C-alpha positions as CSV (number, residue, x, y, z in Angstrom):
1,X,-29.5,16.5,-0.7
2,X,-30.4,13.5,1.4
3,X,-29.0,12.9,4.8
4,X,-26.4,10.3,3.7
5,X,-25.2,12.6,0.9
6,X,-25.1,15.5,3.4
7,X,-22.9,13.6,5.8
8,X,-20.5,12.5,3.0
9,X,-20.2,16.1,1.7
10,X,-19.5,17.4,5.2
11,X,-17.0,14.7,5.8
12,X,-15.1,15.5,2.7
13,X,-15.2,19.3,3.4
14,X,-13.8,18.7,6.9
15,X,-11.0,16.6,5.5
16,X,-10.1,19.2,2.9
17,X,-10.2,22.0,5.4
18,X,-7.4,20.2,7.4
19,X,-4.8,20.7,4.8
20,X,-4.2,24.4,5.0
21,X,-4.4,24.2,8.8
22,X,-1.5,21.7,8.6
23,X,0.5,24.0,6.4
24,X,0.1,21.5,3.5
25,X,-0.7,22.1,-0.1
26,X,-2.6,19.5,-2.1
27,X,-1.3,17.5,-5.1
28,X,-0.8,19.6,-8.3
29,X,-2.2,16.8,-10.4
30,X,-4.7,13.9,-9.8
31,X,-3.3,10.7,-8.2
32,X,-3.1,8.0,-10.8
33,X,-5.1,4.8,-10.6
34,X,-4.5,1.3,-12.0
35,X,-7.0,-1.4,-12.7
36,X,-6.8,-4.5,-10.4
37,X,-6.0,-7.3,-13.0
38,X,-9.0,-9.3,-14.0
39,X,-11.5,-6.7,-12.7
40,X,-12.9,-3.3,-13.7
41,X,-12.0,-1.8,-10.3
42,X,-9.1,0.6,-10.0
43,X,-6.9,1.6,-7.1
44,X,-4.8,4.7,-6.4
45,X,-1.2,3.8,-7.1
46,X,0.2,5.0,-3.7
47,X,-1.1,3.9,-0.4
48,X,0.1,3.7,3.2
49,X,1.8,0.9,5.1
50,X,1.3,0.8,8.9
51,X,4.3,-1.3,10.1
52,X,5.6,0.5,13.2
53,X,4.1,3.8,12.2
54,X,0.5,3.1,13.4
55,X,1.5,1.0,16.4
56,X,1.1,3.8,18.9
57,X,-0.6,4.8,22.1
58,X,-3.5,7.4,22.1
59,X,-1.1,10.3,22.6
60,X,0.4,9.4,19.2
61,X,-3.0,9.6,17.4
62,X,-3.0,13.3,16.2
63,X,-0.4,12.9,13.3
64,X,-2.1,9.7,12.2
65,X,-5.4,11.4,11.9
66,X,-3.7,13.9,9.6
67,X,-2.2,11.0,7.6
68,X,-5.6,9.3,7.1
69,X,-7.4,12.6,6.3
70,X,-4.7,13.6,3.8
71,X,-4.7,10.2,2.1
72,X,-8.5,10.4,1.4
73,X,-8.6,14.1,0.6
74,X,-5.9,13.6,-2.1
75,X,-7.6,10.7,-3.8
76,X,-5.9,7.8,-2.0
77,X,-7.5,4.8,-0.3
78,X,-5.1,1.9,0.2
79,X,-3.9,1.1,3.7
80,X,-2.1,-2.1,4.6
81,X,-1.9,-3.6,8.1
82,X,-1.4,-6.9,10.0
83,X,-2.0,-8.5,13.4
84,X,1.8,-8.6,13.5
85,X,1.9,-4.8,13.6
86,X,0.9,-4.4,17.2
87,X,-2.0,-2.0,17.7
88,X,-2.0,-0.8,14.0
89,X,-5.3,-2.5,13.0
90,X,-7.0,-1.1,16.1
91,X,-5.7,2.4,15.4
92,X,-6.7,2.4,11.8
93,X,-10.2,1.2,12.7
94,X,-10.7,3.7,15.5
95,X,-9.3,6.8,13.7
96,X,-10.9,6.1,10.3
97,X,-14.3,5.7,12.0
98,X,-13.9,8.9,14.0
99,X,-13.0,10.7,10.8
100,X,-15.9,9.0,9.0
101,X,-13.4,7.7,6.4
102,X,-13.6,4.0,7.0
103,X,-15.9,3.3,4.1
104,X,-13.6,5.3,1.8
105,X,-10.5,3.1,2.5
106,X,-9.4,0.0,0.7
107,X,-8.3,-1.9,3.7
108,X,-5.8,-4.7,3.4
109,X,-4.7,-6.8,6.3
110,X,-3.3,-10.3,6.9
111,X,-3.6,-13.6,8.7
112,X,-0.4,-14.4,10.6
113,X,-0.8,-17.6,12.7
114,X,-0.9,-21.4,12.3
115,X,-4.0,-23.6,12.3
116,X,-7.4,-23.5,10.7
117,X,-9.4,-22.3,13.7
118,X,-6.6,-20.0,14.9
119,X,-6.7,-18.3,11.5
120,X,-10.4,-17.8,11.6
121,X,-10.2,-16.4,15.1
122,X,-7.4,-14.0,14.1
123,X,-9.1,-12.7,11.0
124,X,-12.4,-12.2,12.9
125,X,-10.5,-10.2,15.5
126,X,-8.9,-8.1,12.7
127,X,-12.3,-7.3,11.3
128,X,-13.5,-6.1,14.7
129,X,-10.5,-4.0,15.2
130,X,-10.7,-2.4,11.8
131,X,-14.5,-1.8,12.3
132,X,-15.3,-3.8,9.2
133,X,-17.9,-6.5,8.3
134,X,-15.9,-7.1,5.1
135,X,-12.2,-6.7,4.4
136,X,-11.1,-5.5,1.0
137,X,-8.0,-7.6,0.8
138,X,-7.0,-10.4,3.2
139,X,-3.4,-11.7,2.7
140,X,-1.5,-14.7,4.1
141,X,1.4,-13.0,5.9
142,X,4.8,-14.3,4.8
143,X,3.2,-17.5,3.6
144,X,2.7,-18.7,7.2
145,X,0.6,-21.9,7.1
146,X,-0.6,-20.9,3.7
147,X,-2.3,-24.2,2.8
148,X,-4.7,-24.0,5.8
149,X,-5.5,-20.3,5.3
150,X,-5.9,-20.6,1.5
151,X,-8.9,-22.8,2.0
152,X,-10.4,-20.4,4.5
153,X,-9.8,-17.4,2.3
154,X,-11.4,-19.1,-0.7
155,X,-14.5,-19.9,1.3
156,X,-14.7,-16.4,2.9
157,X,-14.4,-14.8,-0.6
158,X,-17.3,-16.9,-1.8
159,X,-19.3,-15.8,1.2
160,X,-18.5,-12.1,0.7
161,X,-16.5,-11.7,3.9
162,X,-13.5,-10.6,2.0
163,X,-13.3,-9.1,-1.5
164,X,-9.8,-10.2,-2.6
165,X,-7.2,-12.7,-1.3
166,X,-3.5,-12.5,-1.5
167,X,0.0,-13.7,-0.4
168,X,2.9,-11.6,1.0
169,X,6.6,-11.8,1.7
170,X,9.4,-9.4,2.2
171,X,12.6,-11.3,1.4
172,X,14.1,-12.4,-1.9
173,X,14.7,-15.9,-0.6
174,X,10.9,-16.5,-0.5
175,X,10.3,-15.5,-4.1
176,X,10.6,-19.0,-5.6
177,X,8.1,-20.4,-3.1
178,X,5.8,-17.5,-3.7
179,X,5.9,-18.1,-7.4
180,X,5.2,-21.8,-6.9
181,X,2.1,-21.1,-4.7
182,X,0.9,-18.5,-7.2
183,X,1.0,-21.1,-10.0
184,X,-0.9,-23.7,-8.2
185,X,-3.5,-21.5,-6.4
186,X,-5.6,-18.7,-7.7
187,X,-4.9,-15.4,-5.8
188,X,-5.9,-11.8,-6.5
189,X,-2.8,-10.1,-5.1
190,X,0.7,-10.6,-4.1
191,X,2.7,-8.2,-1.8
192,X,6.5,-8.3,-2.3
193,X,9.7,-6.3,-1.7
194,X,11.0,-4.3,-4.7
195,X,13.0,-1.1,-5.0
196,X,16.0,0.5,-6.8
197,X,18.5,-1.4,-4.6
198,X,16.6,-4.7,-4.6
199,X,15.2,-5.6,-8.0
200,X,15.0,-9.4,-7.5
201,X,11.3,-9.4,-8.0
202,X,11.8,-8.3,-11.6
203,X,13.4,-11.6,-12.5
204,X,10.4,-13.8,-12.0
205,X,7.6,-12.6,-9.7
206,X,6.5,-9.4,-11.5
207,X,6.4,-11.1,-15.0
208,X,4.5,-14.0,-13.4
209,X,2.0,-11.7,-11.8
210,X,1.3,-10.1,-15.2
211,X,0.9,-13.5,-16.8
212,X,-1.5,-14.7,-14.1
213,X,-3.5,-11.4,-13.9
214,X,-2.5,-10.9,-10.3
215,X,-2.3,-7.5,-8.6
216,X,0.9,-6.4,-7.0
217,X,1.5,-4.4,-3.8
218,X,5.0,-3.3,-3.1
219,X,6.5,-3.2,0.4
220,X,10.0,-2.0,1.5
221,X,10.1,0.7,-1.3
222,X,12.9,2.6,0.4
223,X,14.9,-0.5,1.4
224,X,14.4,0.3,5.1
225,X,15.9,3.7,4.6
226,X,19.0,2.5,2.8
227,X,18.1,4.4,-0.3
228,X,17.9,7.7,1.5
229,X,21.2,7.0,3.2
230,X,22.7,6.4,-0.3
231,X,21.7,9.8,-1.5
232,X,22.2,11.8,1.7
233,X,23.6,15.2,0.9
234,X,23.3,14.8,-2.8
235,X,21.1,16.8,-5.1
236,X,18.3,15.3,-7.2
237,X,19.6,15.0,-10.8
238,X,18.2,17.6,-13.1
239,X,16.9,15.0,-15.5
240,X,14.5,13.7,-12.8
241,X,12.3,16.6,-13.9
242,X,11.7,14.8,-17.2
243,X,9.3,12.5,-15.3
244,X,7.9,15.1,-12.9
245,X,10.0,14.1,-10.0
246,X,10.5,16.7,-7.2
247,X,12.1,14.7,-4.3
248,X,14.3,11.7,-3.6
249,X,11.2,9.9,-2.2
250,X,9.4,10.4,-5.5
251,X,12.5,9.3,-7.4
252,X,12.4,6.0,-5.6
253,X,8.7,5.5,-5.8
254,X,8.4,6.5,-9.4
255,X,10.9,3.9,-10.4
256,X,8.7,1.2,-8.7
257,X,5.5,2.6,-10.3
258,X,7.1,2.6,-13.7
259,X,7.0,-1.2,-13.7
260,X,3.8,-2.2,-15.4
261,X,3.1,-5.1,-13.1
262,X,2.9,-2.9,-10.0
263,X,-0.6,-2.0,-8.9
264,X,0.2,0.1,-5.7
265,X,3.2,0.9,-3.5
266,X,2.6,1.2,0.2
267,X,5.4,3.2,2.0
268,X,4.9,3.6,5.7
269,X,4.7,7.1,7.3
270,X,3.3,8.8,10.3
271,X,3.6,12.3,8.9
272,X,1.1,14.0,6.5
273,X,3.9,16.0,4.8
274,X,5.7,12.8,3.9
275,X,2.5,11.2,2.7
276,X,1.9,14.1,0.4
277,X,5.4,13.8,-1.0
278,X,4.8,10.0,-1.5
279,X,1.5,10.6,-3.2
280,X,3.2,13.0,-5.5
281,X,5.1,10.1,-7.0
282,X,1.7,8.9,-8.3
283,X,1.1,12.0,-10.4
284,X,2.5,13.3,-13.7
285,X,4.9,11.3,-15.9
286,X,6.7,8.1,-15.0
287,X,10.1,7.0,-16.2
288,X,10.3,5.1,-19.5
289,X,12.6,2.2,-20.1
290,X,15.7,4.3,-20.9
291,X,15.1,6.6,-17.9
292,X,14.7,3.5,-15.6
293,X,18.1,2.3,-16.7
294,X,19.5,5.8,-16.1
295,X,18.1,5.7,-12.5
296,X,19.6,2.2,-11.9
297,X,23.0,3.3,-13.1
298,X,22.8,6.6,-11.1
299,X,22.2,4.8,-7.8
300,X,24.7,2.0,-8.6
301,X,27.5,4.6,-9.2
302,X,27.0,6.6,-6.1
């Protein structure tokens, strides 16, 4: 075994060794992957968002190390951040480098400022914080100054500084604008809000992404906790076992993943045990059309 191979093997063994020490058991089945539209590259269907959860001081690092280690050891790779998220980019970069996992992650971040030069400066700063010479996915956050940034991202993709470019938003009111920009500009990904309580993206955005061969990341999968509040104190319906669902978190995520336009869902968490549960949604069977309707009716009638 050469030195590079030896380091990679030791890195993976150290990651796997953490799980029993944390009292965690791995996934019973492999994590599903989906092909990025228009490419031959595939992504694990469940990743990690870093809004609030990774914006911490050094004393808050230990559980986040566990999250990153668990993500990679269980076959995941997608992690999403933004300059808007405080220290999140810096924390992801530092911890993933310490754990020797940085090159195993599919890192998505965003540009969130106005002005051509300001955008370049912010993205360059993000790359430094994330310890990367190339970002896997750079997204225009909430469509802020998208015309300026679109030109820069197109150029950076041609130069190899980013691999994919995308657009994001988190509100239904922006979906029409997002659809319009998608139609007039070639992007690789969109990131939008979609869940069992808010299915607005089904009406236009998700079908359009399929038509245009655009990958889809899903944010706000739990509707900011409203879904868990809705089912508080209630048992998971027995028929959820028909699509290998073992928890309410998996119930909500499997609904999202059962839409064919969705490439990956990115729930935020700072706990490895919650991450493992989230990743479990990307294993086994997914709801079919009739089961999706049953899930919608179940939540509506609570």
